[in-house]
C-alpha positions in Angstrom: -94.1 85.5 -75.7 -97.8 84.0 -77.6 -96.5 84.7 -80.9 -93.0 81.9 -79.5 -95.5 79.4 -78.0 -97.8 78.9 -81.5 -95.0 79.1 -83.7 -93.1 76.3 -81.4 -96.4 74.1 -81.4 -97.2 74.5 -85.0 -93.5 73.5 -86.0 -93.7 70.6 -83.7 -96.8 69.9 -84.7 -96.0 69.9 -88.8 -92.4 68.0 -88.3 -94.3 65.1 -86.1 -97.3 64.6 -88.9 -94.6 64.8 -91.7 -92.7 62.0 -90.3 -89.5 63.9 -89.2 -89.3 62.8 -85.7 -89.5 59.0 -87.3 -87.1 59.7 -89.9 -84.7 62.3 -88.0 -83.9 64.4 -91.1 -83.3 67.7 -90.3 -85.1 68.9 -93.6 -88.4 71.1 -94.2 -90.3 74.1 -93.2 -91.9 72.6 -90.1 -88.3 71.6 -89.0 -87.2 75.6 -89.6 -90.2 76.6 -87.9 -89.5 74.5 -84.8 -85.5 75.2 -84.8 -86.3 78.6 -85.4 -88.4 79.5 -82.8 -85.6 77.7 -80.4 -83.0 80.0 -82.0 -85.2 83.4 -81.3 -86.3 82.1 -77.5 -82.8 81.6 -76.9 -81.8 84.8 -78.1 -84.4 86.5 -76.0 -83.0 85.2 -73.1 -79.6 85.7 -74.2 -80.2 89.6 -74.6 -82.6 90.5 -71.8 -80.6 89.7 -69.0 -77.7 91.5 -69.9 -79.8 94.1 -70.9 -80.6 94.5 -67.5 -77.0 93.9 -66.2 -76.0 97.3 -67.9 -78.7 99.1 -66.1 -78.0 97.3 -62.6 -74.6 98.6 -63.2 -75.4 101.9 -63.4 -78.0 101.7 -60.4 -74.7 100.1 -58.6 -72.6 103.3 -59.0 -75.4 105.5 -57.7 -75.7 103.2 -54.6 -79.3 101.8 -55.8 -78.5 97.8 -56.4 -76.9 95.7 -54.4 -73.2 94.2 -55.9 -75.0 90.5 -56.1 -78.1 91.5 -58.1 -76.0 92.8 -60.3 -73.4 89.9 -60.8 -76.5 87.7 -61.1 -77.9 89.4 -64.5 -74.2 89.4 -65.6 -74.2 85.3 -64.9 -77.6 84.7 -66.1 -76.2 86.4 -69.4 -73.3 84.5 -69.6 -75.0 81.2 -69.4 -77.8 82.1 -71.6 -74.9 83.6 -74.1 -73.4 79.7 -73.9 -77.0 78.2 -74.0 -77.4 79.8 -77.3 -74.4 78.6 -78.6 -75.7 75.1 -77.6 -78.7 75.8 -79.5 -77.1 77.1 -82.9 -74.0 74.4 -82.4 -76.1 71.6 -82.1 -77.5 72.1 -85.7 -74.4 72.6 -87.3 -73.4 68.6 -88.6 -76.7 68.7 -90.1 -76.6 71.8 -91.7 -73.1 71.2 -93.0 -74.4 67.7 -94.7 -77.5 68.8 -95.8 -79.8 67.3 -93.1 -79.4 63.7 -94.1 -78.6 61.4 -91.0 -76.8 58.5 -93.3 -74.4 61.8 -94.6 -73.0 63.2 -90.9 -69.6 61.8 -90.5 -69.0 60.3 -86.7 -65.9 62.5 -86.4 -68.1 65.6 -87.0 -70.8 64.1 -84.5 -68.6 63.9 -82.0 -66.5 66.7 -82.2 -69.9 68.9 -82.2 -71.6 67.1 -79.3 -68.3 67.5 -77.4 -67.8 70.9 -77.3 -71.6 71.4 -77.0 -71.0 69.4 -73.7 -68.4 71.6 -72.6 -70.4 74.2 -73.3 -73.3 72.8 -71.6 -70.7 72.8 -68.3 -70.7 76.4 -68.9 -74.6 77.1 -69.0 -74.9 74.8 -65.5 -71.9 76.5 -63.6 -73.4 80.1 -64.7 -76.6 79.5 -63.7 -75.9 77.8 -60.8 -73.9 80.1 -59.3 -77.2 82.9 -60.4 -79.9 81.4 -58.3 -77.5 79.4 -55.9 -74.3 81.1 -55.2 -72.0 79.9 -52.8 -70.8 81.6 -49.6 -67.4 81.9 -50.5 -68.4 83.4 -54.5 -70.8 86.0 -52.7 -67.9 87.2 -50.3 -65.9 87.1 -53.5 -68.4 89.6 -55.4 -68.6 91.5 -52.2 -65.1 92.0 -51.8 -64.4 92.8 -55.6 -67.3 95.7 -55.3 -66.2 97.1 -52.2 -62.9 98.5 -53.8 -64.8 99.7 -57.1 -65.2 103.6 -56.3 -68.9 104.7 -56.3 -70.4 107.6 -57.9 -70.0 111.0 -55.8 -73.4 112.9 -55.5 -73.9 116.0 -57.6 -73.0 119.1 -55.5 -75.9 121.8 -56.2 -74.6 124.6 -54.4 -76.2 126.6 -51.6 -79.9 125.3 -51.9 -81.0 128.9 -49.9 
């Protein structure tokens, strides 16, 4: 985490000092250090809740986890996947057109912004349900989970 923070700060500082924020050109080592740290952190935030979701599913089968907690890891993971798509998708027009602001076609930028905005709605819904689930959603998850058979305890025979 310290490495990500240092890389991000270095990228911001280098991009600022070389005039990147003033010109708006997506190019140079500082920009890619900055954006690379965005992508790396987004990937980490995407992978971790999905790994925990898988672990929590196993615990749920053993009766060691609550259904809503398991679902929250899934929602957080889905929101994070969509967030990763936003981070990567936001730079696509600049990469396609060699990072030159003047060469960006308005229709490519418009479609990219529309797609990223729609994905952003998915992020907002996923994160909202993760941290502020509605009563109806909680009931839906509990009802759905009640129908899933749980693992049976292992019978070790007579323990005498």
